[in-house]
C-alpha positions in Angstrom: 117.2 96.2 89.0 119.9 98.2 87.3 119.7 100.6 84.4 116.0 101.0 84.0 114.7 101.3 80.4 113.5 104.5 78.9 114.8 107.7 77.4 117.9 109.3 78.9 116.5 112.7 77.7 117.4 115.7 79.9 114.4 117.7 81.1 114.1 121.2 79.7 111.5 123.8 80.2 109.7 123.0 76.9 107.4 125.6 75.4 103.8 125.2 76.5 104.6 123.6 79.9 103.8 125.1 83.3 106.5 124.2 85.9 105.9 123.6 89.6 108.5 123.0 92.3 107.6 120.8 95.3 109.2 118.6 97.9 106.6 115.8 97.3 104.5 115.1 94.2 101.5 112.8 94.7 100.1 111.2 91.6 96.4 110.3 92.1 93.6 112.0 93.9 91.6 109.1 95.5 91.7 108.1 99.1 95.4 106.9 99.1 96.5 110.0 97.2 94.7 112.5 99.4 95.8 110.8 102.6 99.4 110.8 101.2 99.2 114.5 100.3 97.8 115.5 103.7 100.4 113.4 105.6 103.3 114.8 103.6 102.1 118.4 104.1 101.6 117.8 107.9 105.3 116.7 108.0 106.4 120.0 106.5 106.6 119.2 102.8 105.5 121.4 100.0 103.1 119.1 98.1 101.6 119.0 94.6 98.9 116.5 93.8 98.1 115.7 90.2 94.9 113.8 89.4 93.9 112.2 86.1 90.3 113.3 86.8 88.9 115.7 89.4 90.3 115.0 92.8 87.5 113.9 95.0 85.2 112.6 92.3 87.2 110.2 90.1 88.2 106.7 91.0 86.6 103.6 92.5 85.8 105.0 96.0 84.1 108.3 95.0 81.3 106.6 93.1 79.9 104.4 95.8 79.9 103.3 99.5 82.7 101.2 100.8 83.3 99.0 103.8 86.3 99.7 106.0 88.5 97.1 107.9 87.8 99.0 111.2 88.1 96.9 114.3 88.0 98.1 117.9 91.4 97.7 119.7 90.3 94.6 121.5 92.9 91.8 121.3 90.3 89.1 120.8 88.6 91.0 118.0 91.8 92.0 116.3 93.0 88.4 116.4 89.8 87.1 114.9 89.9 89.8 112.2 93.4 88.7 111.2 92.8 85.0 111.4 89.6 85.1 109.4 91.6 86.2 106.3 94.6 83.9 106.4 93.1 80.8 104.7 91.3 82.8 102.1 94.5 84.6 101.2 96.6 81.4 101.0 98.6 82.2 104.1 100.7 84.8 102.4 99.8 87.6 104.8 102.1 89.2 107.4 100.6 89.5 110.9 102.7 92.5 111.7 101.5 94.5 108.7 97.9 93.4 109.4 98.2 94.8 112.9 99.8 98.0 111.7 96.9 98.6 109.2 94.3 97.9 111.9 96.0 100.3 114.2 96.4 103.0 111.6 92.8 102.6 110.2 91.4 102.9 113.7 93.2 106.2 114.3 92.5 107.7 110.8 88.8 106.7 110.8 88.5 108.5 114.1 90.4 111.4 112.6 87.7 111.5 109.8 85.1 111.9 112.6 87.0 114.8 114.1 87.1 116.4 110.6 83.4 116.2 110.4 82.6 113.0 108.5 78.9 112.1 109.4 79.3 108.6 110.6 75.9 106.9 111.5 75.2 105.7 115.0 73.5 102.4 116.1 70.4 102.1 118.3 72.6 102.8 121.4 74.1 105.9 119.9 77.5 104.4 119.2 79.2 105.6 116.0 79.5 103.0 113.3 82.9 103.5 111.6 83.2 100.4 109.5 81.8 102.0 106.3 82.0 105.2 104.3 79.9 106.8 101.7 82.2 107.6 98.8 80.9 111.0 97.7 80.9 112.4 101.2 84.2 110.8 102.1 86.0 112.1 99.1 84.4 115.6 99.2 85.8 115.9 102.7 89.2 114.6 101.7 89.5 117.1 98.9 88.6 119.9 101.3 91.2 118.7 103.9 93.8 118.4 101.2 93.3 122.0 100.1 93.3 123.1 103.7 96.7 121.4 104.2 98.1 123.8 101.6 98.5 121.2 98.8 98.4 122.4 95.2 95.9 120.3 93.3 96.2 119.8 89.5 92.9 118.5 88.3 92.4 116.8 84.9 96.2 116.5 84.8 97.3 112.9 84.1 101.0 112.1 84.4 102.7 110.8 81.3 106.2 110.0 82.7 108.4 110.1 85.7 111.6 112.2 86.0 114.7 110.7 87.6 118.0 112.2 88.4 121.5 110.9 87.6 121.4 108.6 90.6 118.0 107.0 89.7 116.1 108.9 92.3 112.5 110.0 91.5 112.6 113.7 90.7 109.1 114.5 89.7 106.9 113.9 86.7 105.5 115.5 83.5 102.0 115.3 82.2 99.1 116.9 80.4 96.7 119.6 81.5 93.7 118.4 79.6 91.4 121.4 80.2 94.2 123.9 79.5 95.4 122.2 76.4 99.1 122.3 77.6 101.5 120.3 79.7 102.9 120.4 83.2 106.2 119.5 84.9 106.6 119.1 88.6 110.2 119.1 89.9 110.1 117.2 93.2 112.3 115.5 95.7 110.1 112.5 96.1 107.0 111.0 94.4 104.1 109.0 95.7 102.3 106.7 93.1 98.6 106.5 94.2 97.1 106.1 90.8 95.0 103.0 91.6 95.1 99.6 90.0 94.2 98.4 86.5 90.6 97.3 85.6 91.3 97.3 81.8 88.6 99.6 80.8 86.0 97.0 81.7 83.3 99.6 82.3 83.0 99.0 86.0 81.6 102.0 88.0 84.4 104.3 89.1 87.2 102.1 87.7 87.2 103.1 84.0 89.9 105.7 84.8 92.1 103.0 86.4 94.3 101.6 83.6 97.6 100.9 85.5 99.1 104.3 84.5 101.2 104.5 87.7 102.5 101.0 87.1 103.9 101.9 83.7 105.5 105.1 85.0 107.2 103.3 87.9 108.4 100.4 85.7 110.0 102.9 83.3 112.0 104.1 86.3 113.0 100.6 87.3 110.4 99.7 90.0 109.5 96.1 90.8 106.1 94.4 91.2 104.8 91.6 93.3 101.8 89.2 93.5 100.6 90.3 90.1 99.2 86.8 89.5 96.5 87.6 92.0 94.8 89.9 89.6 92.0 87.9 88.0 89.1 89.4 90.1 85.8 89.4 88.3 82.8 91.0 89.9 79.1 90.3 89.3 77.2 93.1 87.5 73.9 93.4 85.7 74.5 92.9 82.0 73.0 96.3 81.4 74.9 98.2 84.1 78.3 99.0 85.5 77.8 98.6 89.2 79.9 95.8 90.6 78.9 95.8 94.2 78.5 92.1 94.9 77.4 91.9 98.5 73.7 92.0 97.7 74.1 88.9 95.4 74.4 86.9 98.7 70.5 87.0 98.6 70.3 86.0 95.0 69.2 82.9 93.1 71.0 82.1 89.9 69.3 80.5 86.9 70.0 79.6 83.3 68.0 80.8 80.3 65.3 78.2 80.9 64.9 79.2 84.5 66.6 76.2 86.0 68.7 76.8 89.1 72.4 76.6 88.5 73.9 74.3 91.2 76.7 75.8 93.2 76.3 79.3 91.8 76.7 82.0 94.4 78.3 85.4 95.0 80.8 83.9 97.5 82.5 80.6 96.7 80.4 80.0 93.6 81.5 82.7 91.2 83.6 80.2 89.2 80.4 78.2 88.6 78.8 81.4 87.3 81.8 82.0 85.0 81.6 78.4 83.6 77.8 78.8 83.1 78.3 82.1 81.2 80.6 80.3 78.8 77.5 78.1 77.9 74.9 80.8 77.7 73.1 83.6 79.6 72.9 83.6 83.4 70.2 85.4 85.4 69.9 86.5 89.0 67.1 87.5 91.2 67.4 88.9 94.8 64.5 86.7 95.9 66.0 85.7 99.2 65.8 89.1 100.7 62.9 89.8 103.0 61.2 93.2 103.2 63.3 94.5 106.0 66.5 93.5 104.2 65.3 95.1 101.0 64.8 98.4 102.9 68.3 98.3 104.3 69.7 97.5 100.9 68.2 100.5 99.3 69.3 102.8 102.1 72.9 101.6 102.3 73.7 101.3 98.5 71.2 103.4 96.5 73.4 103.5 93.5 73.2 99.7 93.2 69.6 100.1 92.2 70.0 102.9 89.6 70.5 100.5 86.6 67.4 98.6 87.7 65.3 101.7 88.2 66.3 103.1 84.9 65.3 100.0 83.0 62.2 99.3 85.0 63.4 96.0 86.5 62.5 95.0 90.1 65.5 92.9 91.1 63.6 91.4 94.0 60.7 90.0 91.9 62.2 89.8 88.4 65.1 87.9 86.9 67.8 90.0 85.2 70.8 89.0 83.1 74.2 89.3 84.7 77.8 89.2 83.6 81.2 89.1 85.3 83.3 92.2 84.8 87.1 92.1 85.2 88.4 94.3 87.9 92.0 93.1 87.7 94.3 94.6 90.3 91.6 97.0 91.6 90.2 94.0 93.5 93.4 92.0 93.3 96.4 92.2 95.6 99.2 92.7 93.2 101.0 96.0 92.6 104.3 97.9 93.2 106.6 96.1 95.7 107.2 98.0 98.8 110.4 97.4 100.7 109.9 99.0 104.2 107.4 100.5 106.6 107.2 103.8 104.8 105.8 102.1 101.6 109.0 102.9 99.7 109.4 101.1 96.3 112.7 99.7 94.9 113.4 103.1 93.3 114.8 105.7 95.8 112.4 108.5 96.4 109.5 106.7 94.9 106.6 105.5 97.2 103.4 103.7 96.5 100.0 103.7 98.2 96.5 102.3 97.8 95.7 99.9 94.9 98.9 101.0 93.1 100.9 99.2 95.9 100.6 95.5 96.6 98.2 94.5 99.3 99.8 91.1 99.7 101.0 91.9 103.2 97.5 92.2 104.6 95.5 90.2 102.1 97.8 87.5 100.7 96.3 86.2 97.5 92.7 87.3 97.9 90.7 90.4 98.6 87.4 91.9 97.5 85.9 95.3 97.3 86.2 97.8 100.1 87.0 96.8 103.6 90.7 95.8 103.5 91.2 97.9 100.3 89.8 101.0 102.0 91.9 100.4 105.1 95.0 99.9 103.1 94.4 103.1 101.1 94.1 105.1 104.4 97.1 103.5 106.0 99.5 103.2 103.1 98.7 106.7 102.0 99.5 108.1 105.4 102.8 106.2 105.6 103.9 106.9 102.0 103.2 110.7 102.5 105.2 110.7 105.7 108.0 108.7 104.1 108.2 110.9 101.0 108.3 114.0 103.2 111.2 112.6 105.2 113.1 111.5 102.1 112.7 115.0 100.7 113.9 116.6 104.0 117.0 114.4 104.0 117.7 115.0 100.4 118.1 118.7 101.1 118.9 121.1 98.3 118.5 120.1 94.7 120.6 122.9 93.2 122.5 121.4 90.2 120.3 118.4 90.1 119.6 117.2 86.5 116.4 115.5 85.8 115.8 113.0 83.0 112.6 111.8 81.4 111.9 108.1 81.6 108.9 107.6 79.4 108.9 104.9 76.7 106.0 103.6 74.7 103.8 106.3 73.1 106.3 109.1 73.8 109.0 108.4 71.1 109.2 110.7 68.1 110.0 107.5 66.1 109.5 106.9 62.3 106.7 104.4 62.5 103.0 104.9 62.5 101.5 106.8 65.5 100.5 104.4 68.3 96.7 103.7 68.1 95.6 103.6 71.7 92.0 102.5 71.1 93.0 99.5 68.9 95.8 98.5 71.3 93.4 98.6 74.3 90.9 96.4 72.5 93.7 93.9 71.7 94.7 93.8 75.4 91.1 93.2 76.4 90.9 90.3 74.0 93.6 88.6 76.1 92.5 89.5 79.6 88.7 89.5 79.5 88.0 85.8 78.4 87.3 83.5 81.4 89.2 80.7 79.7 92.4 82.8 79.6 92.3 84.8 82.8 89.8 83.2 85.2 90.7 79.6 84.5 94.3 79.6 83.8 96.4 76.9 82.1 100.0 76.8 80.9 99.3 76.4 77.2 96.7 79.1 77.1 98.8 81.5 79.2 101.8 80.9 77.0 99.9 81.5 73.8 98.4 84.7 75.2 101.8 85.9 76.4 103.1 85.4 72.9 100.5 87.7 71.5 101.0 90.2 74.2 104.7 90.3 73.7 104.2 90.9 70.0 101.8 93.8 70.8 104.5 95.3 73.1 107.1 95.0 70.3 104.9 96.7 67.9 103.8 99.4 70.3 107.5 100.1 71.2 108.3 100.8 67.6 105.3 103.1 67.0 105.7 106.9 67.0 104.0 109.2 69.5 100.5 110.2 68.6 99.3 113.8 68.9 98.3 115.2 72.2 94.6 114.5 71.6 95.4 110.7 71.5 98.4 110.6 73.7 96.6 109.8 77.0 94.7 106.9 75.4 97.9 105.6 74.0 99.7 105.7 77.3 96.7 104.1 79.0 96.7 101.2 76.5 100.5 100.8 77.0 100.0 100.6 80.7 97.2 98.0 80.3 99.5 95.9 78.0 102.4 96.1 80.5 100.1 95.1 83.4 98.8 92.1 81.4 102.3 90.8 80.7 103.4 91.1 84.4 100.1 89.3 85.4 100.5 86.4 83.0 104.2 85.9 83.5 103.6 85.7 87.3 100.6 83.4 86.8 102.7 81.1 84.6 105.4 80.5 87.3 103.0 79.9 90.2 102.2 76.3 89.3 99.4 75.9 91.9 96.0 77.3 92.8 96.1 79.8 95.7 93.9 82.7 96.7 92.2 84.0 93.6 94.8 82.5 91.3 93.4 79.4 89.7 95.2 76.9 87.5 93.2 74.3 85.7 96.4 72.3 85.3 97.4 72.7 88.9 94.1 72.8 90.8 95.6 72.3 94.3 97.5 74.5 96.7 101.1 73.5 96.9 103.3 74.4 99.9 106.4 74.6 97.6 104.8 77.9 96.4 104.4 79.5 99.8 106.3 82.5 98.6 105.8 85.8 96.7 106.4 86.1 93.0 108.3 89.3 92.1 108.2 90.6 88.5 109.3 93.6 86.4 110.8 94.7 83.2 109.2 96.1 80.0 110.9 94.8 76.8 112.0 91.6 78.8 109.6 90.7 81.6 111.3 88.7 84.4 110.0 86.9 87.5 111.6 85.6 90.7 110.5 83.9 93.9 110.8 85.9 97.2 110.5 84.3 100.6 107.9 85.3 103.2 110.0 87.0 105.8 108.7 89.8 107.9 112.2 90.5 109.0 112.9 92.1 105.6 110.9 95.1 106.8 112.3 97.5 109.3 110.5 98.3 112.5 110.0 102.0 111.7 108.0 104.1 114.1 104.4 104.4 113.4 
């Protein structure tokens, strides 16, 4: 798209800002961000990584264990791994990209072993590399990132991107929360690895994921794709935030009177649970797990049981109330559109990795927690870091380059009332949390919700910037609002049910919609259809 929205304000060394120079700036310190930073540094770039939290402990992966889409390089096994996902994802995947990710994940998982990650072994002594424990994994990734010579800015959320006169990503500016000042990184290329958007739904590890990188990229003119595949809800105890759903495969689901809810299940029956929750409380009990399975459960996912242990509930022998928590694009497949094998976006010099980038190429319209997500974070992070380093190398000197700030909502001096981030976030949640709006979609309800969301955007755009104490919350709320509008605009034009996208008014899959939906824009959100064509991607070397 041409002429991205935002301020055409020239960057200056404002008082109170610390300034860094780099070839590559990585935003986000989770798996994708750390892989990107290491990859860029290994390809000769000077790298700065800025994390909203503390790199290595914040984000969805650091808080729990995760599966990994790791498959031995046996043609039969690889074929089965790819084929098993195609129907579930609505046949939107690309086999070439799936193969690329399987190859890359295999290599990088083995690299983790060489770095010292303590993979378990089976009874025959063979290493099991299809899962990772988040705390150990991310502790190692932070260590390797520092060893690669990367400068890490912890507790330093980005507020806006910088672009030059040609629209090329030129760095970013943000807050240093613990220092009480601001930072600016002048860079030749930027990698967005800030995760997806879970709308502050209180899911473990995801409450820092508010779509911040989406907003920054959109203000620079970037495009998005598959944002309709963003209505992922995960089962959680009503009194806890852990959304690991695998163990609910051994659960029975009952209503308040104790009657079994027909069709309710973790896989294939979550919509039944959603409908039942609209009528009243729903309870679960992991009563189908035998003693040996229970032992393995506690050993593999100890944090799953923390909420139960703290409240004195035995989930194997007692019923407990559950809910469905929205995980949005964290477990969805939408995100920034990538245009080539280096994970470049539609903005020159801007790259995307992990949950911030679309997973449509390997997951189509459906994914869950871990597994493909973890593999994509490894692979896309590696490719984006390499691509950004090469872009920086080719760009060469930046002497005389003028950078401009691109931030919009929440950053204007304005004459209106300061933007109230907390109130705006709650208003967005009112539109995306309800099952009847987001889980079970329908044209009338989507249209009405979009009307309210558009009005919120208009009001937020006219508001003045809050003080630094409230600025991050305001920008988070603006990012959530922008994400919701891209989601619902895309959902409205996909007049069918495919993958995780469900339309009550179009309950069947329709071959006329065997394409991607691209979206973008801030004041005026647009959508367009994009054909499935792997030929649009170059055959860049691995």
